[in-house]
C-alpha positions as CSV (number, residue, x, y, z in Angstrom):
1,M,-33.3,-88.8,-78.9
2,S,-33.3,-90.3,-75.4
3,T,-33.1,-94.0,-74.8
4,G,-36.6,-93.8,-73.3
5,A,-38.0,-92.3,-76.5
6,V,-36.4,-95.0,-78.6
7,D,-37.7,-97.7,-76.3
8,Q,-41.2,-96.3,-76.4
9,R,-41.2,-96.2,-80.2
10,R,-40.1,-99.8,-80.4
11,R,-42.7,-100.9,-77.9
12,L,-45.6,-99.2,-79.8
13,S,-44.5,-100.9,-83.0
14,A,-44.3,-104.4,-81.4
15,A,-48.0,-105.2,-81.8
16,F,-47.5,-105.1,-85.6
17,R,-44.8,-107.8,-85.7
18,P,-46.2,-111.3,-86.0
19,R,-43.2,-113.0,-84.5
20,N,-43.9,-111.2,-81.2
21,Y,-47.1,-113.3,-80.8
22,V,-44.9,-116.4,-81.0
23,A,-42.7,-114.8,-78.4
24,L,-45.7,-114.2,-76.2
25,A,-46.5,-117.9,-76.2
26,R,-42.9,-118.7,-75.3
27,M,-43.0,-116.1,-72.5
28,L,-45.9,-118.1,-70.9
29,R,-43.7,-121.2,-70.9
30,T,-40.4,-119.6,-70.0
31,F,-41.1,-117.2,-67.1
32,A,-42.0,-118.4,-63.6
33,D,-44.3,-115.4,-63.4
34,P,-45.2,-114.6,-67.0
35,A,-47.8,-112.0,-66.0
36,D,-45.2,-109.9,-64.3
37,A,-42.7,-110.4,-67.2
38,L,-45.4,-109.3,-69.7
39,R,-46.3,-106.3,-67.6
40,R,-42.7,-105.2,-67.4
41,Y,-42.2,-105.8,-71.1
42,V,-45.3,-103.8,-72.2
43,T,-45.2,-100.9,-69.7
44,S,-41.5,-100.8,-68.6
45,R,-42.8,-100.3,-65.1
46,G,-41.7,-102.1,-61.9
47,E,-38.8,-102.0,-59.5
48,F,-35.3,-102.4,-60.9
49,P,-33.0,-104.2,-60.6
50,W,-35.4,-107.1,-61.1
51,T,-34.7,-110.7,-60.5
52,A,-36.2,-112.6,-63.5
53,R,-36.9,-116.2,-62.8
54,L,-37.0,-118.5,-65.9
55,R,-37.4,-122.1,-66.8
56,T,-34.7,-123.6,-69.0
57,P,-33.8,-127.1,-70.3
58,L,-31.3,-127.4,-67.5
59,G,-33.7,-126.2,-64.8
60,P,-34.7,-122.9,-63.2
61,I,-32.4,-119.8,-63.3
62,A,-32.5,-116.3,-61.8
63,L,-31.1,-113.4,-63.8
64,T,-30.4,-109.8,-62.7
65,I,-32.1,-107.3,-65.0
66,P,-30.9,-103.8,-64.2
67,H,-33.1,-101.6,-66.5
68,P,-36.5,-101.8,-68.2
69,H,-34.6,-101.7,-71.5
70,D,-33.0,-105.0,-70.6
71,V,-36.4,-106.7,-70.4
72,R,-36.6,-106.2,-74.1
73,T,-33.2,-108.0,-74.6
74,L,-34.4,-110.8,-72.3
75,N,-37.5,-111.2,-74.5
76,E,-35.6,-111.1,-77.7
77,V,-33.2,-113.8,-76.6
78,F,-35.3,-116.2,-74.6
79,C,-38.8,-115.7,-76.1
80,R,-38.3,-114.3,-79.6
81,Q,-35.2,-116.4,-80.0
82,D,-33.5,-113.9,-82.2
83,Y,-30.3,-116.0,-82.3
84,G,-32.1,-119.2,-83.1
85,S,-33.3,-122.2,-81.2
86,E,-30.5,-124.6,-81.9
87,R,-28.2,-126.0,-79.3
88,P,-24.6,-125.0,-80.3
89,R,-21.8,-126.5,-78.2
90,V,-19.2,-123.7,-78.7
91,V,-20.5,-120.1,-78.9
92,V,-18.6,-116.8,-79.3
93,D,-20.6,-113.9,-78.0
94,I,-19.3,-110.6,-79.3
95,G,-21.1,-107.8,-77.5
96,G,-22.1,-109.8,-74.4
97,N,-23.9,-106.9,-72.7
98,I,-25.2,-108.3,-69.3
99,G,-24.9,-111.9,-70.3
100,L,-28.4,-112.8,-71.4
101,T,-27.4,-114.4,-74.6
102,A,-24.6,-116.2,-72.9
103,V,-26.9,-117.7,-70.3
104,Y,-29.4,-118.7,-73.0
105,F,-26.9,-120.9,-74.8
106,L,-25.3,-122.1,-71.6
107,T,-28.8,-123.5,-70.6
108,R,-29.5,-125.2,-73.9
109,R,-27.2,-128.2,-73.1
110,P,-24.9,-129.2,-70.2
111,D,-21.7,-129.3,-72.2
112,S,-22.0,-125.9,-74.0
113,R,-19.2,-123.4,-73.7
114,V,-19.5,-119.7,-74.3
115,Y,-16.8,-117.1,-74.8
116,V,-18.0,-113.6,-74.1
117,F,-16.4,-110.3,-75.2
118,E,-17.8,-107.2,-73.4
119,P,-15.8,-104.0,-72.6
120,V,-18.3,-101.8,-70.6
121,P,-17.5,-101.9,-66.9
122,N,-21.2,-101.5,-65.7
123,N,-22.3,-104.3,-68.0
124,L,-19.5,-106.6,-66.9
125,N,-20.6,-106.4,-63.2
126,T,-24.0,-107.7,-64.1
127,L,-22.7,-110.1,-66.8
128,R,-20.4,-111.9,-64.3
129,A,-23.2,-112.2,-61.8
130,N,-25.6,-113.7,-64.4
131,V,-23.1,-116.3,-65.7
132,S,-21.7,-117.1,-62.3
133,A,-23.6,-120.4,-62.1
134,F,-21.8,-121.5,-65.3
135,A,-18.3,-120.2,-64.5
136,D,-16.7,-123.5,-65.5
137,R,-18.2,-123.2,-69.0
138,C,-18.1,-119.4,-69.6
139,V,-15.0,-117.3,-70.4
140,V,-15.5,-113.6,-70.0
141,S,-13.1,-111.2,-71.8
142,E,-13.2,-107.6,-70.8
143,Q,-12.5,-106.3,-74.3
144,A,-14.2,-104.9,-77.3
145,V,-13.8,-106.7,-80.6
146,G,-13.0,-104.7,-83.7
147,V,-11.5,-104.8,-87.2
148,T,-8.3,-103.4,-85.7
149,G,-6.9,-103.9,-82.3
150,G,-5.3,-101.7,-79.6
151,V,-7.0,-99.1,-77.4
152,A,-10.3,-97.9,-78.9
153,E,-12.8,-95.1,-78.2
154,F,-16.1,-96.6,-77.1
155,L,-19.4,-94.7,-76.6
156,V,-21.5,-95.6,-73.6
157,E,-24.8,-94.4,-72.3
158,P,-26.6,-94.9,-69.0
159,V,-28.5,-98.1,-69.9
160,G,-25.5,-99.9,-71.4
161,R,-27.5,-101.4,-74.3
162,Y,-26.9,-99.0,-77.1
163,G,-23.2,-98.1,-77.0
164,G,-20.4,-99.3,-79.3
165,L,-17.1,-98.4,-81.0
166,R,-17.1,-94.7,-81.7
167,E,-16.4,-94.9,-85.4
168,Y,-19.5,-97.1,-86.0
169,T,-22.0,-96.1,-83.4
170,R,-24.8,-93.7,-84.4
171,G,-27.8,-92.2,-82.6
172,D,-28.6,-89.2,-80.4
173,Y,-28.2,-91.0,-77.1
174,D,-26.6,-89.5,-74.0
175,F,-23.2,-90.9,-74.9
176,T,-19.9,-90.4,-73.1
177,V,-16.6,-91.6,-74.4
178,I,-14.4,-94.2,-72.7
179,S,-11.2,-95.9,-73.8
180,V,-11.3,-99.7,-73.9
181,P,-8.9,-102.5,-74.9
182,C,-9.9,-103.9,-78.3
183,L,-9.0,-107.2,-79.9
184,T,-9.3,-107.9,-83.6
185,I,-12.0,-110.3,-84.6
186,A,-9.3,-112.5,-86.2
187,D,-7.4,-112.7,-82.9
188,A,-10.6,-113.2,-80.8
189,L,-11.8,-116.1,-83.0
190,R,-8.3,-117.7,-83.3
191,Q,-8.0,-117.7,-79.5
192,V,-11.2,-119.7,-79.1
193,L,-10.2,-122.0,-82.0
194,H,-6.9,-122.7,-80.3
195,T,-8.8,-124.1,-77.4
196,E,-11.9,-125.6,-79.0
197,G,-10.8,-126.5,-82.6
198,S,-14.1,-125.2,-84.0
199,I,-16.9,-122.8,-83.3
200,D,-20.6,-123.6,-83.8
201,L,-22.0,-120.1,-83.5
202,V,-20.5,-116.6,-83.6
203,K,-23.1,-114.0,-82.3
204,I,-22.3,-110.3,-83.0
205,D,-24.3,-107.4,-81.5
206,T,-22.1,-104.4,-81.4
207,E,-24.4,-101.5,-82.3
208,G,-23.1,-100.6,-85.7
209,S,-19.9,-102.5,-86.4
210,E,-21.5,-105.9,-87.1
211,E,-21.1,-106.0,-90.9
212,A,-17.5,-104.7,-90.7
213,L,-16.7,-107.5,-88.3
214,V,-18.2,-110.2,-90.4
215,A,-16.3,-108.9,-93.4
216,A,-13.0,-109.0,-91.4
217,I,-13.3,-112.7,-90.5
218,P,-10.2,-114.2,-92.2
219,D,-10.8,-116.7,-95.0
220,D,-8.9,-119.4,-93.2
221,V,-11.1,-119.1,-90.1
222,W,-14.5,-119.4,-91.9
223,P,-14.3,-123.2,-92.5
224,R,-14.1,-123.7,-88.7
225,I,-17.3,-121.7,-88.0
226,G,-20.7,-123.2,-88.2
227,E,-22.8,-120.1,-88.3
228,V,-22.7,-116.3,-87.7
229,A,-25.7,-114.5,-86.3
230,Y,-25.4,-110.7,-86.4
231,E,-27.6,-107.7,-85.7
232,R,-28.8,-105.6,-88.6
233,A,-31.4,-102.9,-88.8
234,G,-34.7,-104.7,-88.7
235,G,-33.6,-108.0,-87.2
236,V,-30.9,-110.6,-87.0
237,V,-29.1,-112.1,-90.0
238,Q,-28.2,-115.8,-89.6
239,L,-25.3,-116.6,-92.0
240,A,-24.3,-120.2,-92.5
241,S,-20.5,-120.6,-92.7
242,P,-19.7,-119.3,-96.2
243,L,-17.0,-121.9,-97.0
244,R,-14.7,-121.0,-99.9
245,S,-16.3,-122.2,-103.1
246,E,-14.4,-123.9,-105.9
247,G,-14.0,-120.5,-107.6
248,G,-12.2,-119.1,-104.5
249,G,-15.0,-116.9,-103.2
250,R,-17.5,-117.4,-100.4
251,G,-20.7,-119.1,-100.9
252,G,-23.9,-118.0,-99.2
């Protein structure tokens, strides 16, 4: 199935999701030109790359949106608020794509810091451009994050939105295989903790390996994480830090 067919199917089902009406209201407040944003979201038409101009708590921003598919991500993050509406200070963004989630959290408060992990070269070019205004508060690592480290096979497709580690990624997209450096989630989180001491939010969107990554977070790291938000079929799971319970297990 092509990425266009998948996007069309998702777009047709959007009218039956109540939270999308809330997102529409936010769209009117968030975009400088909400009519243009809505048209692009509904029809996937318009010239691309597109410069999307948004209002944020820290003032107006401009983001580069390479493909119609990325308009959906923009809506999910800024308008549907799939990763919540809180204002975390330290965020780890695993699967940073083109930087939309990173910019969302960077614009919630002036002292936030975001650590982004993204291995796809084409995504990285746009990601760096989108976070450039926040370079002093955003660290970009050109690596995948996995259960094991080393060099990993990674599936990529023309849009850059649906690829992931080969052993976890599914779907009939026009994938090609590239080799990317891969850091274990334990090492990725410990690197940030070494600098920050604690992490308020870990966001994971890796097209298939999310639950494996959550399961691989070491027990000694969990108490230093406030929340994990990860993609799962049908939506985003927001998991409060499951601190070790008196019985030695993790509490929900």
